[in-house]
C-alpha positions in Angstrom: 34.1 2.9 28.9 37.0 1.7 26.8 35.6 -1.8 26.9 32.2 -0.7 25.8 33.7 1.4 23.0 35.8 -1.6 21.8 32.8 -3.9 21.8 30.7 -1.4 19.9 33.4 -1.0 17.3 33.9 -4.7 16.8 30.1 -5.1 16.5 29.9 -2.4 13.8 32.8 -3.9 11.9 31.2 -7.4 12.1 27.8 -6.1 10.9 29.5 -4.2 8.1 31.2 -7.4 7.0 27.9 -9.4 7.2 26.2 -6.7 5.1 28.9 -6.8 2.5 28.7 -10.6 2.2 24.9 -10.5 2.2 24.9 -7.9 -0.7 27.5 -9.9 -2.7 25.5 -13.1 -2.3 22.3 -11.3 -3.2 23.7 -10.1 -6.5 25.6 -13.3 -7.4 22.5 -15.4 -6.6 20.7 -13.8 -9.6 22.9 -15.9 -11.9 21.0 -19.0 -12.7 17.9 -18.0 -10.7 14.7 -19.3 -12.4 11.9 -16.9 -13.2 13.9 -13.9 -12.2 12.2 -11.7 -14.8 8.8 -12.0 -13.3 10.0 -11.2 -9.8 12.1 -8.3 -11.2 9.1 -6.8 -12.9 7.2 -6.9 -9.6 10.1 -5.3 -7.7 10.4 -2.5 -10.3 6.6 -1.9 -9.9 6.9 -1.8 -6.1 9.9 0.5 -6.0 9.1 2.6 -9.1 5.5 2.9 -10.1 4.1 3.0 -6.6 6.7 5.6 -5.5 6.4 7.8 -8.5 3.5 10.1 -7.1 5.6 10.8 -4.0 8.7 11.5 -6.1 6.8 14.0 -8.3 5.1 15.8 -5.4 8.3 16.2 -3.4 10.2 17.2 -6.5 7.7 19.8 -7.5 7.7 21.5 -4.1 11.4 21.3 -3.8 11.7 23.1 -7.1 9.1 25.7 -6.0 11.0 26.4 -2.8 14.3 26.6 -4.6 12.9 29.0 -7.1 11.3 31.2 -4.5 14.2 31.4 -2.2 16.8 31.6 -5.0 15.0 34.5 -6.8 14.8 36.7 -3.7 18.4 35.9 -2.8 19.7 36.6 -6.3 17.6 39.7 -6.7 19.5 41.3 -3.8 22.7 40.9 -5.9 21.2 41.9 -9.2 21.6 38.4 -10.5 18.1 37.1 -10.9 18.9 35.7 -14.3 21.1 33.1 -12.6 18.0 31.4 -11.0 18.1 28.7 -13.6 21.7 27.6 -12.9 21.0 27.8 -9.2 18.0 25.5 -9.3 19.5 23.2 -11.9 22.8 22.6 -10.2 21.2 22.2 -6.8 18.8 19.6 -8.1 20.8 17.6 -10.5 24.0 17.4 -8.4 22.7 17.0 -4.9 19.0 17.3 -4.0 17.5 15.0 -6.6 19.6 11.9 -5.8 19.4 12.4 -2.1 15.8 13.3 -1.7 14.6 10.7 -4.2 16.6 8.0 -2.3 15.1 9.1 1.0 11.6 9.0 -0.4 12.1 5.6 -1.9 13.5 4.3 1.4 10.6 5.7 3.3 8.0 4.1 1.1 9.5 1.1 -0.8 12.3 0.3 1.6 10.2 0.2 4.8 7.6 -2.0 3.1 10.3 -4.4 1.8 11.9 -4.7 5.3 8.5 -5.4 6.9 7.6 -8.0 4.2 10.9 -9.9 4.6 10.6 -9.7 8.4 7.1 -11.2 8.4 8.3 -13.9 6.0 11.1 -14.7 8.3 8.9 -14.8 11.4 6.3 -17.0 9.7 9.1 -19.4 8.5 8.4 -18.8 4.8 12.1 -18.3 4.2 12.9 -21.5 6.0 10.3 -23.2 3.9 12.1 -22.0 0.7 15.4 -23.4 1.9 13.6 -26.7 2.8 12.3 -27.0 -0.8 15.8 -26.4 -2.2 15.0 -22.8 -3.4 17.8 -20.2 -2.7 16.0 -17.4 -0.7 18.7 -15.0 -1.9 17.9 -15.5 -5.5 14.2 -15.7 -4.9 13.7 -12.7 -2.6 16.9 -10.6 -2.5 18.3 -10.5 -6.0 15.3 -9.1 -7.8 15.0 -6.2 -5.2 18.7 -5.3 -5.5 18.7 -5.4 -9.3 15.4 -3.4 -9.4 17.0 -0.7 -7.3 19.8 -0.2 -9.8 17.1 0.3 -12.5 14.6 2.4 -10.5 16.8 4.8 -8.6 18.3 6.6 -11.6 14.9 6.8 -13.3 13.3 8.3 -10.2 16.1 10.7 -9.8 15.6 11.9 -13.3 11.9 12.4 -12.7 12.7 14.3 -9.6 15.1 16.6 -11.4 12.7 17.3 -14.3 9.7 18.1 -12.1 12.0 20.2 -9.8 13.1 22.3 -12.7 9.4 22.8 -13.6 8.8 23.9 -10.0 11.6 26.4 -10.2 10.2 27.7 -13.4 6.7 28.1 -11.8 8.2 30.1 -9.0 10.5 32.2 -11.0 8.6 32.8 -14.2 4.9 32.3 -13.4 4.6 33.6 -9.8 7.6 36.0 -10.1 8.6 38.2 -13.0 11.7 36.4 -14.4 11.1 35.7 -18.1 10.7 32.0 -18.8 13.0 32.1 -21.8 15.8 33.4 -19.6 15.2 30.7 -17.1 15.2 27.7 -19.5 18.2 29.1 -21.5 20.3 29.4 -18.4 19.2 25.9 -17.3 20.3 24.5 -20.6 23.7 26.2 -20.3 24.2 25.1 -16.6 23.7 21.4 -17.0 26.3 19.2 -18.8 27.0 15.5 -19.1 29.3 15.6 -16.1 26.4 16.8 -13.8 24.1 14.1 -15.2 26.8 11.5 -14.8 27.4 12.5 -11.2 23.6 12.3 -10.5 23.5 8.8 -12.0 26.5 7.5 -10.1 25.0 8.8 -6.8 21.6 7.2 -7.5 23.2 3.9 -8.3 25.3 4.0 -5.1 22.2 5.0 -3.0 20.1 2.4 -4.6 22.5 -0.5 -3.9 23.2 0.7 -0.4 19.6 1.4 0.8 18.0 -1.7 -0.7 20.8 -3.8 0.7 20.3 -2.4 4.2 16.5 -2.9 4.0 16.8 -6.4 2.7 19.5 -7.3 5.3 17.5 -6.0 8.2 14.3 -7.7 7.1 16.0 -11.0 6.2 17.7 -11.1 9.6 14.8 -9.7 11.7 14.8 -12.9 13.8 18.3 -12.4 15.1 19.2 -8.7 14.7 16.5 -6.8 16.5 16.7 -8.2 20.0 13.0 -9.0 20.0 10.5 -11.5 18.6 7.3 -11.5 16.6 5.8 -8.2 15.6 8.2 -6.2 17.7 11.1 -7.8 15.7 9.6 -6.7 12.5 8.9 -3.2 13.8 12.4 -2.8 15.2 14.0 -4.1 12.0 12.0 -1.7 9.8 12.9 1.3 12.0 16.5 0.3 11.9 16.5 -0.1 8.1 15.0 3.3 7.5 17.3 5.1 10.0 20.5 3.4 8.8 19.5 3.8 5.1 18.9 7.6 5.6 22.2 8.0 7.4 23.9 5.9 4.8 22.5 8.1 2.0 23.9 11.3 3.5 27.3 9.8 4.3 27.6 8.2 0.9 26.6 11.5 -0.7 29.5 13.2 1.0 31.9 10.5 0.0 30.8 10.4 -3.6 30.8 14.1 -3.9 34.3 14.4 -2.5 35.5 11.9 -5.1 33.7 13.4 -8.1 34.1 17.1 -7.5 
């Protein structure tokens, strides 16, 4: 049992080191990469525009649930006027960065991992290396940079639509005056809360896209399978590890910023 534990620990440490080197090379390969702008625009479209409907829908229902549950809970203490701060702080500090990251991983991250895995199995990545094109700069760098741009924006959209959802629950469906709700929201949110949300979204973006790119890029040697099963296993691993990574990183960042 001790031997198995030791081997697992060493494997985790080795994979963590490989991921760190992979991420560093992905960012540094952007320097001097030709036609980076075109690929960056496409990556922003895939991670941002395509995922925006999901972000808005999930954000709206998150705000609706927070408003509904929060109103009935606060009413029991005679503090219904505090619904705005409850919804605002919950969304901006925690729920918006975490849930937006999980939604982006589920849609954009899984698609990215599968695409890179197929390109690896069909030897397209090997063909790039044969032609003298750096696959890190061509395939990885645009995705990583796009994540740093898209994740904060999607988190902002999530927070805004979530606040609207809280207003719908508290002031449209329930009797809390809308002016009281928005006034308390304005007082509850400050630059520190917004900064914390941005920092979390940047960390989540770099971490999740790096994991997805890493698993797809190494689908041929990391999944213990070949062909379509390798792509499937790599995609599953990327989504699971990214989701766990988001929650773990959320705790670490929160403990440092609070």
